[in-house]
PDB file of N, CA, C and O in Angstrom:
ATOM      1  N   MET A   1       0.845  -1.168   0.027  1.00  0.00           N
ATOM      2  CA  MET A   1      -0.107   0.074  -0.079  1.00  0.00           C
ATOM      3  C   MET A   1       0.883   1.256   0.027  1.00  0.00           C
ATOM      4  O   MET A   1       0.671   2.241  -0.680  1.00  0.00           O
ATOM      5  N   ASN A   2       1.953   1.233   0.860  1.00  0.00           N
ATOM      6  CA  ASN A   2       2.765   2.437   0.913  1.00  0.00           C
ATOM      7  C   ASN A   2       3.525   2.656  -0.441  1.00  0.00           C
ATOM      8  O   ASN A   2       3.934   3.768  -0.774  1.00  0.00           O
ATOM      9  N   HIS A   3       3.693   1.497  -1.222  1.00  0.00           N
ATOM     10  CA  HIS A   3       4.482   1.749  -2.472  1.00  0.00           C
ATOM     11  C   HIS A   3       3.467   2.408  -3.577  1.00  0.00           C
ATOM     12  O   HIS A   3       3.874   3.145  -4.475  1.00  0.00           O
ATOM     13  N   LEU A   4       2.317   2.108  -3.426  1.00  0.00           N
ATOM     14  CA  LEU A   4       1.231   2.688  -4.291  1.00  0.00           C
ATOM     15  C   LEU A   4       1.206   4.130  -3.851  1.00  0.00           C
ATOM     16  O   LEU A   4       1.401   4.989  -4.711  1.00  0.00           O
ATOM     17  N   ILE A   5       1.004   4.455  -2.696  1.00  0.00           N
ATOM     18  CA  ILE A   5       0.880   5.936  -2.176  1.00  0.00           C
ATOM     19  C   ILE A   5       2.185   6.734  -2.724  1.00  0.00           C
ATOM     20  O   ILE A   5       2.083   7.841  -3.253  1.00  0.00           O
ATOM     21  N   ALA A   6       3.315   6.120  -2.561  1.00  0.00           N
ATOM     22  CA  ALA A   6       4.488   6.801  -2.993  1.00  0.00           C
ATOM     23  C   ALA A   6       4.579   7.039  -4.577  1.00  0.00           C
ATOM     24  O   ALA A   6       5.060   8.058  -5.073  1.00  0.00           O
ATOM     25  N   THR A   7       4.070   5.993  -5.283  1.00  0.00           N
ATOM     26  CA  THR A   7       4.111   6.064  -6.643  1.00  0.00           C
ATOM     27  C   THR A   7       3.259   7.235  -7.210  1.00  0.00           C
ATOM     28  O   THR A   7       3.613   8.042  -8.070  1.00  0.00           O
ATOM     29  N   LEU A   8       1.998   7.165  -6.525  1.00  0.00           N
ATOM     30  CA  LEU A   8       1.001   8.227  -6.921  1.00  0.00           C
ATOM     31  C   LEU A   8       1.514   9.620  -6.532  1.00  0.00           C
ATOM     32  O   LEU A   8       1.308  10.564  -7.295  1.00  0.00           O
ATOM     33  N   HIS A   9       2.165   9.785  -5.394  1.00  0.00           N
ATOM     34  CA  HIS A   9       2.696  11.037  -4.988  1.00  0.00           C
ATOM     35  C   HIS A   9       3.839  11.520  -5.991  1.00  0.00           C
ATOM     36  O   HIS A   9       3.959  12.685  -6.371  1.00  0.00           O
ATOM     37  N   THR A  10       4.553  10.598  -6.317  1.00  0.00           N
ATOM     38  CA  THR A  10       5.608  10.914  -7.322  1.00  0.00           C
ATOM     39  C   THR A  10       5.000  11.349  -8.675  1.00  0.00           C
ATOM     40  O   THR A  10       5.364  12.388  -9.225  1.00  0.00           O
ATOM     41  N   LEU A  11       4.140  10.592  -9.154  1.00  0.00           N
ATOM     42  CA  LEU A  11       3.484  10.922 -10.413  1.00  0.00           C
ATOM     43  C   LEU A  11       2.772  12.187 -10.332  1.00  0.00           C
ATOM     44  O   LEU A  11       2.772  12.923 -11.319  1.00  0.00           O
ATOM     45  N   GLY A  12       2.125  12.545  -9.194  1.00  0.00           N
ATOM     46  CA  GLY A  12       1.466  13.979  -9.025  1.00  0.00           C
ATOM     47  C   GLY A  12       2.540  15.033  -9.079  1.00  0.00           C
ATOM     48  O   GLY A  12       2.309  16.066  -9.707  1.00  0.00           O
ATOM     49  N   MET A  13       3.672  14.861  -8.486  1.00  0.00           N
ATOM     50  CA  MET A  13       4.654  15.885  -8.413  1.00  0.00           C
ATOM     51  C   MET A  13       5.226  15.983  -9.784  1.00  0.00           C
ATOM     52  O   MET A  13       5.532  17.097 -10.210  1.00  0.00           O
ATOM     53  N   ARG A  14       5.395  14.942 -10.498  1.00  0.00           N
ATOM     54  CA  ARG A  14       6.053  15.032 -11.878  1.00  0.00           C
ATOM     55  C   ARG A  14       4.926  15.929 -12.804  1.00  0.00           C
ATOM     56  O   ARG A  14       5.293  16.839 -13.547  1.00  0.00           O
ATOM     57  N   LEU A  15       3.675  15.577 -12.661  1.00  0.00           N
ATOM     58  CA  LEU A  15       2.772  16.196 -13.473  1.00  0.00           C
ATOM     59  C   LEU A  15       2.706  17.663 -13.016  1.00  0.00           C
ATOM     60  O   LEU A  15       2.569  18.504 -13.905  1.00  0.00           O
ATOM     61  N   GLN A  16       2.783  18.062 -11.776  1.00  0.00           N
ATOM     62  CA  GLN A  16       2.656  19.520 -11.338  1.00  0.00           C
ATOM     63  C   GLN A  16       3.985  20.176 -11.934  1.00  0.00           C
ATOM     64  O   GLN A  16       3.922  21.320 -12.385  1.00  0.00           O
ATOM     65  N   ASP A  17       5.119  19.505 -11.940  1.00  0.00           N
ATOM     66  CA  ASP A  17       6.294  20.149 -12.580  1.00  0.00           C
ATOM     67  C   ASP A  17       6.093  20.577 -14.084  1.00  0.00           C
ATOM     68  O   ASP A  17       6.325  21.701 -14.529  1.00  0.00           O
ATOM     69  N   ARG A  18       5.647  19.545 -14.757  1.00  0.00           N
ATOM     70  CA  ARG A  18       5.219  19.684 -16.102  1.00  0.00           C
ATOM     71  C   ARG A  18       4.430  20.898 -16.461  1.00  0.00           C
ATOM     72  O   ARG A  18       4.691  21.697 -17.360  1.00  0.00           O
ATOM     73  N   HIS A  19       3.418  20.921 -15.619  1.00  0.00           N
ATOM     74  CA  HIS A  19       2.280  21.996 -15.823  1.00  0.00           C
ATOM     75  C   HIS A  19       2.908  23.436 -15.483  1.00  0.00           C
ATOM     76  O   HIS A  19       2.580  24.417 -16.150  1.00  0.00           O
ATOM     77  N   ARG A  20       3.720  23.515 -14.539  1.00  0.00           N
ATOM     78  CA  ARG A  20       4.408  24.767 -14.188  1.00  0.00           C
ATOM     79  C   ARG A  20       5.418  25.133 -15.443  1.00  0.00           C
ATOM     80  O   ARG A  20       5.504  26.311 -15.790  1.00  0.00           O
ATOM     81  N   GLY A  21       6.079  24.251 -16.029  1.00  0.00           N
ATOM     82  CA  GLY A  21       7.027  24.383 -17.115  1.00  0.00           C
ATOM     83  C   GLY A  21       8.318  24.829 -16.485  1.00  0.00           C
ATOM     84  O   GLY A  21       8.437  25.116 -15.294  1.00  0.00           O
ATOM     85  N   ALA A  22       9.282  24.863 -17.392  1.00  0.00           N
ATOM     86  CA  ALA A  22      10.644  25.023 -16.934  1.00  0.00           C
ATOM     87  C   ALA A  22      10.981  26.479 -16.599  1.00  0.00           C
ATOM     88  O   ALA A  22      11.854  26.770 -15.781  1.00  0.00           O
ATOM     89  N   THR A  23      10.316  27.298 -17.205  1.00  0.00           N
ATOM     90  CA  THR A  23      10.614  28.730 -17.101  1.00  0.00           C
ATOM     91  C   THR A  23      10.349  29.280 -15.711  1.00  0.00           C
ATOM     92  O   THR A  23      11.106  30.108 -15.205  1.00  0.00           O
ATOM     93  N   GLU A  24       9.257  28.808 -15.089  1.00  0.00           N
ATOM     94  CA  GLU A  24       9.105  29.099 -13.794  1.00  0.00           C
ATOM     95  C   GLU A  24      10.054  28.622 -12.801  1.00  0.00           C
ATOM     96  O   GLU A  24      10.383  29.335 -11.853  1.00  0.00           O
ATOM     97  N   ARG A  25      10.532  27.390 -12.985  1.00  0.00           N
ATOM     98  CA  ARG A  25      11.581  27.131 -11.946  1.00  0.00           C
ATOM     99  C   ARG A  25      12.873  27.591 -12.216  1.00  0.00           C
ATOM    100  O   ARG A  25      13.734  27.407 -11.355  1.00  0.00           O
ATOM    101  N   ASP A  26      13.191  28.218 -13.376  1.00  0.00           N
ATOM    102  CA  ASP A  26      14.380  28.879 -13.526  1.00  0.00           C
ATOM    103  C   ASP A  26      14.319  30.254 -13.115  1.00  0.00           C
ATOM    104  O   ASP A  26      15.407  30.826 -13.061  1.00  0.00           O
ATOM    105  N   ASN A  27      13.299  30.913 -12.814  1.00  0.00           N
ATOM    106  CA  ASN A  27      13.164  32.179 -12.205  1.00  0.00           C
ATOM    107  C   ASN A  27      13.476  32.354 -10.858  1.00  0.00           C
ATOM    108  O   ASN A  27      13.687  33.478 -10.403  1.00  0.00           O
ATOM    109  N   GLU A  28      13.529  31.240 -10.109  1.00  0.00           N
ATOM    110  CA  GLU A  28      13.841  31.325  -8.681  1.00  0.00           C
ATOM    111  C   GLU A  28      15.394  31.450  -8.491  1.00  0.00           C
ATOM    112  O   GLU A  28      16.117  30.498  -8.786  1.00  0.00           O
ATOM    113  N   ALA A  29      15.866  32.524  -8.040  1.00  0.00           N
ATOM    114  CA  ALA A  29      17.169  32.653  -7.788  1.00  0.00           C
ATOM    115  C   ALA A  29      17.603  32.900  -6.378  1.00  0.00           C
ATOM    116  O   ALA A  29      16.774  33.379  -5.604  1.00  0.00           O
ATOM    117  N   GLY A  30      18.707  32.649  -5.996  1.00  0.00           N
ATOM    118  CA  GLY A  30      19.191  32.938  -4.599  1.00  0.00           C
ATOM    119  C   GLY A  30      19.285  34.412  -4.256  1.00  0.00           C
ATOM    120  O   GLY A  30      18.809  35.303  -4.961  1.00  0.00           O
ATOM    121  N   MET A  31      19.926  34.596  -3.135  1.00  0.00           N
ATOM    122  CA  MET A  31      20.129  35.918  -2.759  1.00  0.00           C
ATOM    123  C   MET A  31      21.116  36.589  -3.538  1.00  0.00           C
ATOM    124  O   MET A  31      22.115  35.949  -3.867  1.00  0.00           O
ATOM    125  N   THR A  32      20.972  37.967  -3.941  1.00  0.00           N
ATOM    126  CA  THR A  32      21.891  38.590  -4.650  1.00  0.00           C
ATOM    127  C   THR A  32      22.965  39.250  -3.868  1.00  0.00           C
ATOM    128  O   THR A  32      22.842  39.350  -2.647  1.00  0.00           O
ATOM    129  N   THR A  33      24.031  39.717  -4.499  1.00  0.00           N
ATOM    130  CA  THR A  33      25.223  40.142  -3.658  1.00  0.00           C
ATOM    131  C   THR A  33      24.902  41.382  -2.808  1.00  0.00           C
ATOM    132  O   THR A  33      25.458  41.600  -1.732  1.00  0.00           O
ATOM    133  N   VAL A  34      23.919  42.225  -3.387  1.00  0.00           N
ATOM    134  CA  VAL A  34      23.466  43.455  -2.618  1.00  0.00           C
ATOM    135  C   VAL A  34      22.796  42.964  -1.352  1.00  0.00           C
ATOM    136  O   VAL A  34      23.077  43.499  -0.280  1.00  0.00           O
ATOM    137  N   GLU A  35      21.940  41.989  -1.423  1.00  0.00           N
ATOM    138  CA  GLU A  35      21.204  41.560  -0.250  1.00  0.00           C
ATOM    139  C   GLU A  35      22.211  41.060   0.832  1.00  0.00           C
ATOM    140  O   GLU A  35      22.160  41.398   2.014  1.00  0.00           O
ATOM    141  N   VAL A  36      23.173  40.175   0.263  1.00  0.00           N
ATOM    142  CA  VAL A  36      24.201  39.674   1.258  1.00  0.00           C
ATOM    143  C   VAL A  36      24.919  40.678   1.885  1.00  0.00           C
ATOM    144  O   VAL A  36      25.164  40.600   3.089  1.00  0.00           O
ATOM    145  N   VAL A  37      25.354  41.791   1.077  1.00  0.00           N
ATOM    146  CA  VAL A  37      26.140  42.826   1.701  1.00  0.00           C
ATOM    147  C   VAL A  37      25.305  43.796   2.799  1.00  0.00           C
ATOM    148  O   VAL A  37      25.819  44.221   3.833  1.00  0.00           O
ATOM    149  N   VAL A  38      24.018  44.044   2.409  1.00  0.00           N
ATOM    150  CA  VAL A  38      23.174  44.771   3.221  1.00  0.00           C
ATOM    151  C   VAL A  38      22.874  43.889   4.705  1.00  0.00           C
ATOM    152  O   VAL A  38      22.800  44.476   5.784  1.00  0.00           O
ATOM    153  N   ILE A  39      22.740  42.623   4.585  1.00  0.00           N
ATOM    154  CA  ILE A  39      22.495  41.753   5.745  1.00  0.00           C
ATOM    155  C   ILE A  39      23.840  41.789   6.566  1.00  0.00           C
ATOM    156  O   ILE A  39      23.825  41.887   7.793  1.00  0.00           O
ATOM    157  N   THR A  40      24.948  41.709   5.869  1.00  0.00           N
ATOM    158  CA  THR A  40      26.095  41.629   6.541  1.00  0.00           C
ATOM    159  C   THR A  40      26.497  42.910   7.306  1.00  0.00           C
ATOM    160  O   THR A  40      26.938  42.887   8.455  1.00  0.00           O
ATOM    161  N   LEU A  41      26.288  44.146   6.499  1.00  0.00           N
ATOM    162  CA  LEU A  41      26.403  45.368   7.250  1.00  0.00           C
ATOM    163  C   LEU A  41      25.461  45.579   8.461  1.00  0.00           C
ATOM    164  O   LEU A  41      25.874  46.210   9.434  1.00  0.00           O
ATOM    165  N   ALA A  42      24.275  45.098   8.431  1.00  0.00           N
ATOM    166  CA  ALA A  42      23.256  45.251   9.459  1.00  0.00           C
ATOM    167  C   ALA A  42      23.763  44.416  10.640  1.00  0.00           C
ATOM    168  O   ALA A  42      23.671  44.869  11.781  1.00  0.00           O
ATOM    169  N   LEU A  43      24.316  43.164  10.392  1.00  0.00           N
ATOM    170  CA  LEU A  43      24.846  42.406  11.495  1.00  0.00           C
ATOM    171  C   LEU A  43      26.069  42.982  12.185  1.00  0.00           C
ATOM    172  O   LEU A  43      26.252  42.893  13.399  1.00  0.00           O
ATOM    173  N   VAL A  44      26.959  43.625  11.265  1.00  0.00           N
ATOM    174  CA  VAL A  44      28.096  44.193  11.959  1.00  0.00           C
ATOM    175  C   VAL A  44      27.655  45.416  12.670  1.00  0.00           C
ATOM    176  O   VAL A  44      28.228  45.699  13.722  1.00  0.00           O
ATOM    177  N   LEU A  45      26.711  46.170  12.225  1.00  0.00           N
ATOM    178  CA  LEU A  45      26.273  47.329  13.053  1.00  0.00           C
ATOM    179  C   LEU A  45      25.647  46.973  14.278  1.00  0.00           C
ATOM    180  O   LEU A  45      25.943  47.632  15.274  1.00  0.00           O
ATOM    181  N   LEU A  46      24.782  45.984  14.376  1.00  0.00           N
ATOM    182  CA  LEU A  46      24.303  45.501  15.402  1.00  0.00           C
ATOM    183  C   LEU A  46      25.289  44.814  16.526  1.00  0.00           C
ATOM    184  O   LEU A  46      25.044  44.855  17.732  1.00  0.00           O
ATOM    185  N   ALA A  47      26.327  44.240  16.005  1.00  0.00           N
ATOM    186  CA  ALA A  47      27.415  43.746  16.912  1.00  0.00           C
ATOM    187  C   ALA A  47      28.134  45.008  17.508  1.00  0.00           C
ATOM    188  O   ALA A  47      28.500  44.982  18.684  1.00  0.00           O
ATOM    189  N   GLY A  48      28.304  45.903  16.870  1.00  0.00           N
ATOM    190  CA  GLY A  48      28.968  47.099  17.239  1.00  0.00           C
ATOM    191  C   GLY A  48      28.154  47.855  18.279  1.00  0.00           C
ATOM    192  O   GLY A  48      28.766  48.430  19.179  1.00  0.00           O
ATOM    193  N   VAL A  49      26.779  47.907  18.230  1.00  0.00           N
ATOM    194  CA  VAL A  49      25.980  48.445  19.205  1.00  0.00           C
ATOM    195  C   VAL A  49      26.010  47.749  20.415  1.00  0.00           C
ATOM    196  O   VAL A  49      26.078  48.327  21.500  1.00  0.00           O
ATOM    197  N   VAL A  50      25.952  46.258  20.255  1.00  0.00           N
ATOM    198  CA  VAL A  50      26.027  45.493  21.550  1.00  0.00           C
ATOM    199  C   VAL A  50      27.278  45.620  22.285  1.00  0.00           C
ATOM    200  O   VAL A  50      27.295  45.658  23.515  1.00  0.00           O
ATOM    201  N   PHE A  51      28.512  45.700  21.437  1.00  0.00           N
ATOM    202  CA  PHE A  51      29.668  45.972  22.019  1.00  0.00           C
ATOM    203  C   PHE A  51      29.862  47.132  22.726  1.00  0.00           C
ATOM    204  O   PHE A  51      30.421  47.137  23.823  1.00  0.00           O
ATOM    205  N   ALA A  52      29.392  48.241  22.113  1.00  0.00           N
ATOM    206  CA  ALA A  52      29.328  49.567  22.811  1.00  0.00           C
ATOM    207  C   ALA A  52      28.570  49.721  24.089  1.00  0.00           C
ATOM    208  O   ALA A  52      28.953  50.420  25.027  1.00  0.00           O
ATOM    209  N   PHE A  53      27.434  48.997  24.060  1.00  0.00           N
ATOM    210  CA  PHE A  53      26.667  48.977  25.227  1.00  0.00           C
ATOM    211  C   PHE A  53      27.329  48.250  26.527  1.00  0.00           C
ATOM    212  O   PHE A  53      27.273  48.687  27.676  1.00  0.00           O
ATOM    213  N   PHE A  54      27.955  47.075  26.113  1.00  0.00           N
ATOM    214  CA  PHE A  54      28.555  46.377  27.248  1.00  0.00           C
ATOM    215  C   PHE A  54      29.942  47.111  27.608  1.00  0.00           C
ATOM    216  O   PHE A  54      30.368  47.166  28.762  1.00  0.00           O
ATOM    217  N   ASN A  55      30.520  47.602  26.629  1.00  0.00           N
ATOM    218  CA  ASN A  55      31.787  48.317  27.202  1.00  0.00           C
ATOM    219  C   ASN A  55      31.579  49.453  28.038  1.00  0.00           C
ATOM    220  O   ASN A  55      32.302  49.694  29.005  1.00  0.00           O
ATOM    221  N   THR A  56      30.380  50.327  27.611  1.00  0.00           N
ATOM    222  CA  THR A  56      30.065  51.515  28.530  1.00  0.00           C
ATOM    223  C   THR A  56      29.568  50.843  29.922  1.00  0.00           C
ATOM    224  O   THR A  56      30.063  51.284  30.960  1.00  0.00           O
ATOM    225  N   TYR A  57      28.704  49.896  29.985  1.00  0.00           N
ATOM    226  CA  TYR A  57      28.400  49.263  31.220  1.00  0.00           C
ATOM    227  C   TYR A  57      29.394  48.844  32.020  1.00  0.00           C
ATOM    228  O   TYR A  57      29.338  49.164  33.207  1.00  0.00           O
ATOM    229  N   VAL A  58      30.488  48.055  31.541  1.00  0.00           N
ATOM    230  CA  VAL A  58      31.553  47.665  32.179  1.00  0.00           C
ATOM    231  C   VAL A  58      32.498  48.771  32.800  1.00  0.00           C
ATOM    232  O   VAL A  58      32.889  48.772  33.967  1.00  0.00           O
ATOM    233  N   GLN A  59      32.778  49.633  31.914  1.00  0.00           N
ATOM    234  CA  GLN A  59      33.477  51.040  32.314  1.00  0.00           C
ATOM    235  C   GLN A  59      32.772  51.661  33.482  1.00  0.00           C
ATOM    236  O   GLN A  59      33.395  52.094  34.451  1.00  0.00           O
ATOM    237  N   GLY A  60      31.580  51.697  33.390  1.00  0.00           N
ATOM    238  CA  GLY A  60      30.755  52.431  34.513  1.00  0.00           C
ATOM    239  C   GLY A  60      30.998  51.673  35.796  1.00  0.00           C
ATOM    240  O   GLY A  60      31.258  52.290  36.829  1.00  0.00           O
ATOM    241  N   LYS A  61      30.921  50.356  35.765  1.00  0.00           N
ATOM    242  CA  LYS A  61      31.101  49.543  36.805  1.00  0.00           C
ATOM    243  C   LYS A  61      32.469  49.611  37.419  1.00  0.00           C
ATOM    244  O   LYS A  61      32.639  49.582  38.637  1.00  0.00           O
ATOM    245  N   LEU A  62      33.391  49.697  36.586  1.00  0.00           N
ATOM    246  CA  LEU A  62      34.916  49.737  36.963  1.00  0.00           C
ATOM    247  C   LEU A  62      35.141  51.164  37.626  1.00  0.00           C
ATOM    248  O   LEU A  62      35.992  51.266  38.509  1.00  0.00           O
ATOM    249  N   ASN A  63      34.401  52.265  37.224  1.00  0.00           N
ATOM    250  CA  ASN A  63      34.591  53.599  37.868  1.00  0.00           C
ATOM    251  C   ASN A  63      33.973  53.564  39.083  1.00  0.00           C
ATOM    252  O   ASN A  63      34.394  54.371  39.912  1.00  0.00           O
ATOM    253  N   GLN A  64      32.998  52.768  39.434  1.00  0.00           N
ATOM    254  CA  GLN A  64      32.353  52.754  40.621  1.00  0.00           C
ATOM    255  C   GLN A  64      33.305  52.017  41.643  1.00  0.00           C
ATOM    256  O   GLN A  64      33.171  52.354  42.819  1.00  0.00           O
ATOM    257  N   LEU A  65      34.129  51.176  41.385  1.00  0.00           N
ATOM    258  CA  LEU A  65      35.027  50.450  42.110  1.00  0.00           C
ATOM    259  C   LEU A  65      36.296  51.264  42.751  1.00  0.00           C
ATOM    260  O   LEU A  65      36.854  50.989  43.813  1.00  0.00           O
ATOM    261  N   THR A  66      36.580  52.205  41.960  1.00  0.00           N
ATOM    262  CA  THR A  66      37.842  53.029  42.276  1.00  0.00           C
ATOM    263  C   THR A  66      37.316  54.346  42.998  1.00  0.00           C
ATOM    264  O   THR A  66      38.114  55.205  43.372  1.00  0.00           O
TER     265      THR A  66
END
């Protein structure tokens, strides 16, 4: 029974792929270089803000000790 279900599922997926056509599958592209650069810059900026926050916090605590 499982073999029949798997075969029907595979047949359905193949028919769906044929119906969509090859052009629609080729239009799906990954992330562009600009998107990667923007995401990287955002993460670096976030890391800088977090570092500045902790650095200021620690320096404040150190000043209280002296």
